C-alpha positions, 0 to 999 in steps of 0.5 A: 472496480465493478463495471458501471461505477465511474472511473473518476470515482476511483481517482478520489478514493484510496486503498492501502498503500503498499510500500515494498522494499527492493534490493538496492541494485534495482532502479527503485528501492521502494514501490508504493501504489494505491489507487491511480498514482504509483510512486517509486523511490530510487536508490538515489533517494529521489521519488518519482510519481506518475498517473493520476495527478489532480492534487499535484502528487507528482510534484515531489518536495526537494530533498532525499528520502528513505521511504514513500507511501502513496495514496490516491490523492496524497503522498507521504515520505520519510526524509533520508537520514532522519525520522521526519515525515512530509506529505503533499497532495490532497489537503482534505481532513488534514492529510498533509498535516503530519503530527509533530515529533519523530516518525520512523515510518508512515503509511497513507490510507484512504482518508487517514494516515498512520506512522510509528514513533521510535518507541513503536507507538502508532499515531494516526491523523486525518478523518476520524469518522469511524475511529480510524485515527484512534490508535491503541497505545500498544507497541507495534512492529509496523502499522498500515492505514486502509479504507476507514480502518487501520491495523498494526503488527504487535511485538508478539506478531499478532495483528490489532485493528481499529476503525470500521468493521462492516466487513470484519476487517478489524477482526484479523485471524488470531495468528502470528504474521510476518507482514501484512497489507490492507486494502481499500475494499475492506479486506487485508492479507498477511504472511504467516510464519510458514510463508502462506497467505492468510486474508480476512474481511470482504470476500465477495470477489474472492479477494480474501481467498488466497492462492495456495503455497508460499509467498515472499510478500502480499499486496492488497488492492480494491477487489483483488490481491497479489502475492510474490512467490519465492520463485519470483512469479506473481499470482493474483486472485479476486476480480479480474476486470481490466486484467489486473490479476493477470500479470505478465510472465517473468520473474519479479522482485516486488508487486504492488496492487492498486485499485484496478491495476497492478505494478511490479518490479522485474528481476532486471529492476524495471517497473511494469504495470498492467490493468486499467490505464485511464490515468496513464498509470501504465506509462512508467517513466523512462528512468524506471523501465 
């Protein structure tokens, strides 16, 4: 975040939850990071969260889980073996009030969250100031919630978005995507069929101008974005305050961009984070490093 804005402001706002699937041999099979609270899902089904904890996000409910999505103040997870989602943390705007019924996936945004029904229909809840919970009735492969907007990847691999459009974030390129990631700062990035990254929306810091070449995955933060190369190398672009776009050397399995820092999973399975450390988000628990 640009210098001069209070660091505490970061802790109260959210960006796109980036939940990344990792090989089962890793200590963490999923890594999710938004603002200042990274969370990891271990192969045992247990979730570990660290960093900013003003809303008790690190107090994980009992049980085993198969997926996790962490916002800056709210965390949601899918129970193992059944399509049931539970949420905890900040209760504002009904963020922890999951709609009844089956949900196969969940993604936590800034002030709203979205999930997919078994039919592929999206359902969203939370604050609806800009229509971000008014999901269309189409069938989707995946859905994500950003800051005051959300997008879904349709069956034909085209993106459809809804909510605020002050930076063109609900007008994605008319391309076919493999996957995508939304950011808190008003932009998104996705992977095309050829592995190249394509971004849209806010671009005042170059956050929507991706590096050339092919990627395995992309993750969008606040004023920066990152991609995992096929070689295992991480490249990031955008605003580099705190060094958040300067990853350590080595080969990685996954990357997740937060607000002012970034986390990745190395080939060894260890989780490492770099960038801003005002909430100890770089202090990865021993069981993950």
